[in-house]
C-alpha positions as CSV (number, residue, x, y, z in Angstrom):
1,M,73.6,37.3,-17.2
2,V,74.1,39.2,-13.9
3,V,75.5,42.6,-13.1
4,C,78.5,42.5,-10.7
5,K,81.3,44.7,-9.5
6,V,84.9,43.6,-9.7
7,I,86.4,43.7,-6.1
8,G,89.6,41.8,-6.4
9,H,92.1,39.5,-8.2
10,V,92.9,35.8,-7.6
11,W,96.5,34.7,-7.8
12,A,97.0,30.9,-7.9
13,T,100.5,29.6,-8.6
14,K,99.2,26.0,-8.7
15,K,96.0,25.4,-10.6
16,E,94.3,23.0,-13.1
17,E,96.3,23.0,-16.4
18,N,93.4,24.3,-18.4
19,L,93.3,27.5,-16.3
20,S,96.9,28.4,-17.1
21,G,97.1,32.0,-18.4
22,M,93.5,32.7,-17.3
23,K,92.8,36.0,-15.5
24,L,90.6,35.3,-12.5
25,M,88.7,38.1,-10.7
26,V,86.6,38.3,-7.5
27,V,83.2,39.8,-8.3
28,Q,80.3,40.8,-6.1
29,K,76.8,40.5,-7.4
30,H,74.3,43.4,-7.6
31,E,70.9,42.7,-6.1
32,D,68.9,45.0,-8.3
33,G,71.4,46.9,-10.4
34,R,72.1,49.3,-7.6
35,E,73.0,47.6,-4.4
36,L,75.7,45.0,-3.9
37,S,74.2,41.8,-2.4
38,G,77.2,40.5,-0.6
39,D,77.4,37.3,-2.8
40,T,80.9,37.0,-4.0
41,F,82.5,34.5,-6.4
42,V,85.4,34.1,-8.8
43,A,84.9,34.7,-12.6
44,A,87.3,34.2,-15.5
45,D,87.9,37.6,-17.2
46,V,87.8,37.5,-21.0
47,V,87.4,41.3,-21.6
48,G,90.2,42.9,-19.4
49,A,88.1,44.2,-16.6
50,G,89.7,46.0,-13.6
51,I,89.0,46.4,-9.9
52,G,86.1,48.7,-9.3
53,E,84.4,48.3,-12.7
54,Q,80.8,47.1,-13.1
55,V,80.7,44.0,-15.4
56,L,78.3,41.5,-17.0
57,V,78.9,37.9,-15.9
58,V,77.5,34.7,-17.4
59,S,77.5,31.4,-15.7
60,G,77.4,27.6,-16.4
61,S,77.9,26.3,-19.9
62,T,77.5,29.8,-21.2
63,A,80.7,30.8,-19.4
64,R,82.7,28.0,-21.1
65,K,81.2,29.0,-24.5
66,A,82.4,32.6,-23.9
67,L,85.9,31.2,-23.8
68,G,85.3,29.1,-26.8
69,R,86.2,25.9,-24.9
70,E,84.1,23.2,-23.4
71,D,87.0,21.5,-21.5
72,I,87.8,24.4,-19.2
73,P,86.8,24.1,-15.5
74,I,85.0,27.4,-15.0
75,D,81.4,28.3,-14.1
76,A,81.5,32.1,-14.4
77,A,83.0,34.5,-17.0
78,I,83.1,38.3,-17.2
79,V,81.9,39.0,-20.8
80,G,81.3,42.8,-20.7
81,I,82.3,46.0,-19.0
82,I,79.4,48.3,-18.2
83,D,79.8,51.9,-19.3
84,S,76.5,53.1,-18.0
85,L,73.6,51.5,-16.2
86,E,70.1,52.9,-15.8
87,V,67.5,51.2,-13.5
88,K,64.0,52.5,-13.3
89,A,62.5,52.3,-9.8
């Protein structure tokens, strides 16, 4: 699981059939819980996150399990919205 910030939406009028109805968001990974690393990627949103929110993202087969489907072509899913985050230096 990684901490990310939602920085955008993805609109795709043509996509793989199994992605139909799926909300896709652009997220940027946090390096240490504080600073954004610059790494950006697309994640399926299963919790209703919005732009500007910090989120928890899972990847690989765990992302497909978060959606309850093994046949869906995703490799990242937003599974939590962070209310508060404390990192000890």
